[in-house]
N, C-alpha and C positions, 0 to 999 in steps of 0.2 A: 538622712542623717535630719531634726528636727526644720523646718522651712514653711511657713506659708501652704504651700503642695506639700504631695508626697514625696519622696525620694523613689519609688517605684509604686509601679501599678502591682492590682491581684490580681492578675489573671486567672485566677484556680481559688475562688474563694469556696473556704471550708462551711462560710456561716453570713449570715444578712441579717441586718437588725434598724431598727433605728436610736440615736440617740439625743432625746430631747427634754427643753426647760431644764438644761442646765448651769446651773450656778459653779464659776471656778475662787475658787477662796485661798489665797495666798498669803500664805507667812516664809521671812528668811532666817533660816539656823547658820548655824556656823558649818561648814563641811564637815570637822571631827565629831560634830555632835551627830551625823545625820551616815555618815559612816559606818557606825558598829551597827545599823538597819540592814546594811545588804547584806548579800552574798559573798563568799567569795569569788572573784571575777568580773565584779560590777563594782564603779567607785562612782563620788557624789560627783554630779556635771554641776559646775560654778556658774553663775549665771548674775550679772553682777555684782560680784562677791561676793556672794553665799549658797548656799543649796538652798531650796523651796522646795514647799513639802504643802503639795495643797490637796486640799476637802472640796469633794467632787458632788456634790448630791444631784442627782435626771432622773428621769422617767426612759425606762427602756421597754422602744415597741419594736412589735411585730419581732419576735426572732427567731428564725428558722434557719435549718438548715441547706447548705445548696441543694435547688432543686425538687427541696421537700416543702409541705406547704407550712405557714406558723402553725403550732400546739395552739389547741383552745385558750391554756391557762397563762401562754408567754406573748398575747397581744398588747398586754402593758400591765408592767409593774416597774416597782423604784428598786434603783438603788444607791448608795451611798459609797463613795471611795477615800481614801487613803493612799495620795501617793506622790512620791518623789522620783526628780529627773535624775537619768544616770548616765556612764558612759561604761563600752562594753570596749574596755581598749584592744582585746586580742581582735575582734574584727573590724574593728575602726567604727563601730554603731553607736546611735547613743538610743533612749528611747524612757519608758516607765517601768518602776519596780514598786507595785501594791504592796501598802503596810496593811492593810487593811481591806476588806467589801463589805457591806451589809450587802442583803437583797430578803428578799420574801417569797425566796418559789426557791419550796427545796429542791428541786432535782435543778436547777439551778446552780445550790449551794455545793450539791453531792459534785453532781459532774467534773466542776471546773474545782474544789478540793481535788480531785484526783489526778487532774491534771498540775495537782502544783501551784494551783489561784488560791493566797487566802483569803476565800469566800467564806463569810457566816451567818448562819440565818436571823433575821432579824422582821420585824413590822414595821411597813413605812408607809408616810400618806404626801403628796405634792397636793397643793390645793393652790387655787385663785385667790389671796389675800389684799385687797385695798387697794391696785393693781398691782401687786408682785405678786410672788409665789412664797408658800409659805413651804417649808422642806422638814419632815416631821419620819424619825428616826427610831428603832429602839432594836439593841440586839438583847436577843435573846440570855445571852452571856454574859452582858454587860454591854455598859454602850450608848452612848445615847446625842440625838440632833434636833436639836427645836430650832429653825433660820427662819428670817424670812428676809428677803432678797428682791430691790425695787429696778429693774432696769429701765437706766437710760437712755444717752442717746448712743447711736451709732457709730461705731469705730471704725471709720472709712477707711484709715492707714495703720491699724496696728503696729507699735513700736517694736524695734529687734525681741525685747525681753516678751512679751506680749505672745511674740511670732511661736515664741521658742518652749512657750509654756502649756502653750495650748497644739500647736501641732506637733504631733508627736505619733510615730510610725510604726514605733515598734513596742510589745511589752516587753519584759522578760519573767518569767516561772523558771523555778526549780523546781525539778522530779527528777525520783532516783539520784538524786547528787547528780545532778549535769544542771548546766542552764540549758533553755530554750529559749528563742526569740520568734516570737509571734505577729505577722506582721499584718497593718491595717490599711485602708483606705477610706479618704473620704472629699468630701468637695472642702474649701477652704470655712471655716468656722464664721459663721454673719456673727459678731460679738460685739456687744454694747456695752458700755458700762454699766457700774451698778452701785446702788449704795447698798449698804445690810444693817437697819433700822436695829433688828435686832438679831442674838445670836445665843445660843447656849449649846453649851458640845465638852464631851470627855475625851473625845475619840481619840485626837492626837497625843493624848498622854496613855491610852487605852494602849497603844501601840509600844508606851517606849521613850519617848519623848518631852519634854519639857515645854511645861504650857505656854501656849503660844502667849508673844510680847503684842501688845497692839492688835487696831484690828486690821481684819486684812485686808489686801489688795485684792478689791473684788469682779465679776466681769460677768456677766450673762451672754448667751448665747439661746436661740430656739431651737436650736440643731440641726442635724447633719446626718443622714443615710450614709449608712458604715458597711462594708463588707472588708472580711477577716480573711487573714491566709492561711497554708499550712505551716502545724509550728515545725522551726528550724533545729537543729542542735545545734551549739556554736561551740567553737573551739575555745579548750582551755589556757590555752597561750595564744 
């Protein structure tokens, strides 16, 4: 379940990676607006009275299958995710459902699309910019992000909502008509408050959601090292 620490260790990882320089930008939506974008078996997880959609741009580093070296082209690349928070009542687990993911590595896009994750090819850059971070991405089939995020003070004691939207230990995918759960493990996020002096994006609308209302709830982290576990088939009821 969501929380500051993983709910279970990944004893036998299938992959290692680092998620670096990540911004968490969140907007609240009514649960009945998010629910139609979920597959059968998943329901929106309501936090503080709302379903939440997160836009998370970051740098993916040092992706490698367990026991193998990092492929040369996978040492550093940009990824942008649009995600929401869900429960799978039949198994009693919660986690992430990805509405879309942009990535500038063709091999990653092809491999994970085959695994049921909605990756799309995009160009992207993450740059230092005036004491903050500039995130730029443009999908080949549409969708864009241009944002500047400025980290502030370290958050020593995250509140329950922030723990719930950042401490996610499962991601779900749909493949061959069945739902799968992919467990992950990493250290607790080092989190900072953040300001967003500039944000231009149409990624949420591109997923079929209404345009977000107001500025996002913004948080930033320098990153964590991640272990990804073996996908597990979920029960249907």
